[in-house]
Structures are given as structure tokens and as C-alpha cells.
C-alpha positions as CSV (number, residue, x, y, z in Angstrom):
1,M,0.0,0.0,0.0
2,A,1.3,3.4,-0.9
3,K,2.0,6.0,1.8
4,K,-0.6,8.7,1.7
5,R,0.9,12.2,1.0
6,Y,-0.6,15.2,2.8
7,K,-0.3,18.8,1.7
8,I,1.5,21.0,4.2
9,N,-1.1,23.5,5.4
10,Y,0.9,25.3,8.0
11,A,4.0,27.6,8.2
12,E,6.4,28.9,10.8
13,G,4.6,31.4,13.0
14,D,1.2,29.7,12.7
15,C,-0.8,29.3,15.9
16,F,-3.0,26.2,16.1
17,A,-5.6,24.6,18.4
18,V,-4.7,21.2,19.9
19,P,-7.7,19.0,20.9
20,L,-7.3,17.6,24.3
21,C,-8.2,14.0,25.2
22,E,-10.8,14.9,27.8
23,G,-12.3,17.7,25.8
24,G,-11.2,21.3,25.3
25,F,-8.2,22.7,23.5
26,A,-4.7,24.0,24.1
27,R,-2.7,26.3,21.8
28,G,0.6,25.7,20.0
29,V,2.9,27.6,17.7
30,V,5.0,26.2,14.8
31,A,8.5,27.6,15.6
32,R,10.4,25.4,13.2
33,M,9.5,22.9,10.5
34,N,11.1,20.9,7.7
35,K,9.6,19.3,4.6
36,K,9.7,15.8,6.3
37,G,6.9,16.6,8.8
38,K,9.1,17.4,11.8
39,I,8.0,20.5,13.8
40,L,9.4,22.3,16.8
41,G,6.3,23.6,18.7
42,Y,5.8,25.8,21.7
43,F,2.6,25.1,23.6
44,F,0.4,27.2,25.9
45,G,-2.4,27.1,28.4
46,P,-5.0,27.7,29.5
47,K,-7.4,25.0,28.4
48,F,-10.3,26.4,26.3
49,S,-13.7,24.6,26.3
50,K,-14.7,25.4,22.7
51,I,-12.7,25.9,19.5
52,D,-14.4,29.2,18.9
53,D,-12.7,30.5,22.1
54,V,-9.2,29.7,20.9
55,H,-7.5,32.8,19.4
56,V,-4.0,34.3,18.9
57,T,-3.5,36.6,21.8
58,P,-0.6,38.9,22.9
59,D,0.4,36.5,25.8
60,I,1.5,33.8,23.3
61,I,5.2,34.4,23.7
62,P,8.0,31.9,24.4
63,A,8.4,33.0,28.0
64,N,4.8,31.8,28.7
65,S,5.1,28.4,27.1
66,I,4.2,25.3,29.2
67,D,6.0,22.9,26.9
68,V,8.4,23.0,23.9
69,T,9.0,19.8,21.9
70,F,9.6,18.3,18.5
71,F,6.6,16.5,17.1
72,G,5.2,15.0,13.8
73,D,2.8,17.1,11.8
74,L,0.0,14.5,11.3
75,G,-2.5,16.4,13.5
76,L,-2.0,19.5,11.4
77,V,-2.0,18.0,7.9
78,T,-5.1,15.9,8.7
79,N,-6.8,19.1,10.0
80,E,-7.4,17.5,13.4
81,W,-5.4,20.4,14.7
82,T,-6.8,23.7,13.4
83,V,-4.6,26.6,12.4
84,I,-6.2,29.7,14.1
85,G,-3.9,32.5,13.0
86,K,-0.4,33.7,12.8
87,I,2.0,35.4,15.3
88,D,2.3,38.9,13.9
89,P,5.0,39.9,13.5
90,W,6.7,36.5,13.3
91,V,10.3,36.9,14.3
92,R,12.0,33.5,14.2
93,E,14.9,34.5,16.4
94,N,12.5,35.1,19.3
95,W,11.5,31.5,19.2
96,P,14.8,29.6,19.7
97,I,15.4,25.9,19.5
98,P,16.1,24.9,23.1
99,I,18.7,22.6,24.5
100,F,17.1,19.4,25.5
101,G,18.2,17.1,28.3
102,F,18.1,13.3,28.4
103,V,18.6,11.1,31.5
104,E,19.4,7.5,31.0
105,P,16.1,5.9,32.1
106,I,17.1,2.7,33.8
107,W,20.1,3.4,36.1
108,K,19.9,7.2,35.9
109,K,23.7,7.3,36.0
110,W,24.4,9.6,33.1
111,G,22.7,12.4,31.1
112,E,23.0,14.1,27.8
113,L,22.5,17.5,26.4
114,R,20.9,17.3,22.9
115,Y,21.4,20.2,20.5
116,T,19.4,20.4,17.2
117,P,21.1,22.7,14.6
118,E,19.0,25.3,12.8
119,K,20.1,24.1,9.4
120,D,19.0,20.5,9.9
121,L,16.1,19.6,12.2
122,M,16.8,15.9,11.7
123,A,20.4,16.2,13.1
124,M,21.3,16.0,16.8
125,I,24.5,16.8,18.5
126,I,24.9,15.0,21.8
127,Q,27.1,15.9,24.7
128,R,27.4,13.6,27.7
129,V,26.8,15.4,31.0
130,S,25.8,14.6,34.6
131,V,22.3,13.6,35.5
132,E,22.0,16.9,37.4
133,E,23.0,19.0,34.4
134,A,20.7,17.1,32.0
135,S,17.8,17.5,34.4
136,K,18.0,21.3,34.2
137,H,16.7,21.2,30.6
138,L,13.5,20.3,28.8
139,S,13.0,16.6,28.3
140,S,14.3,15.4,25.0
141,G,12.2,13.6,22.4
142,T,10.1,13.7,19.4
143,S,6.4,12.8,19.8
144,G,3.6,12.0,17.5
145,S,0.7,14.4,17.5
146,E,-1.4,12.1,19.7
147,A,1.3,11.9,22.3
148,V,1.3,15.7,22.4
149,E,-2.4,15.7,23.0
150,I,-2.1,13.2,25.9
151,Y,0.7,15.2,27.5
152,L,-1.1,18.5,27.2
153,T,-4.2,17.0,28.6
154,K,-2.3,15.9,31.7
155,L,-0.7,19.3,32.0
156,L,-3.9,21.2,31.8
157,R,-6.2,18.8,33.7
158,D,-8.6,20.4,36.2
159,S,-8.0,23.9,34.6
160,N,-4.5,23.8,35.9
161,V,-1.9,25.9,34.1
162,P,1.6,24.9,35.0
163,P,4.4,27.4,35.2
164,P,6.3,28.3,32.1
165,V,9.2,26.1,31.1
166,K,12.8,27.3,31.1
167,I,14.1,27.7,27.6
168,V,17.9,27.6,27.1
169,P,18.7,28.3,23.4
170,V,21.2,26.1,21.6
171,P,24.6,27.9,21.6
172,K,25.7,29.4,18.3
173,E,28.6,27.0,18.0
174,Y,26.1,24.1,17.7
175,Q,23.9,25.8,15.1
């Protein structure tokens, strides 16, 4: 069976509504993308009950994001996630690719810092560090769109809005 091809219907700077598993919506922003369906997204609360209530507002800035992660674009290209507008003006440099941390999951004896260069979202530069250093950064990983829905549902459960995440941009020497 041939793989179905979807038309890319989003661009950097687009703001979109993410349906949550228990009803309602969160917001996200496409900060980076490539032509292979990989996106770096910034995500925001609060939880909105109806899609008609989800809008681009001035508080959608990196400093207010509750999560930043790489994810696949299936939710967007199938229109399960709705583009609701664009950040205006879109200034790419204001939405950096963060350093991600990874802690070895079984023994928790070592960690890594993971850098993704601007020029190739599929690449990753890995630096071995202590568990403590890795734990200071956002968790590393690439998720499918459904995994993002599940994670945001947990974050925004009971109308909870977690504090913003700490974003440490990838140093210039790794870009």
C-alpha cells in the first residue's frame, strides 16, 4: 500500500488549536519545520472549552510556554489540529530551538544535552553530562501528535496551568 501524502497546510509562526483527550483545546505555535513533517512547537495554556474561544493573543510568547517539543505534523496535515492564525509579527529568532536534556532511564547514572542545529532539524549533537545538568533542561524527544495531545491533557487537567518552562537556546557553536 502506498503511503498517503498530505499537503503542508501550516507555516512557521502559525498558531493552532490542539484538541485535548478529555475535551477542550490548548494552543501551539509552529516555531520550526522541515519538509519531512518534523516541527518544533511551543505550547500554551490555559485550556479552552470550545474551538471558537481559541485565538491568537498577545500572551502567546516563548516566556509563557508550558512545553516545547519536536513532534510530527500528522495532527495539522489531517486538520485534526486547526490553524487559528499567525503570530504577527513573526520573528523566528524570538522562538529559539532549546537545548534538550536526556537522563538514561534505567540506572539514571548519566545524562546528555541534545542540540538540534537550525540548518537540519533531523540532526542532533549529543554531549554527555551529569544527570543533574541534563535535568535542568527540557526533556528530549520527538512525539507523535497524539502523544502531544495526551501530555497537554495531563498538564492542563482540572484547569491547571503549569508554570512556564525554562528555555535555554542552543549555543551558536552548535547551530
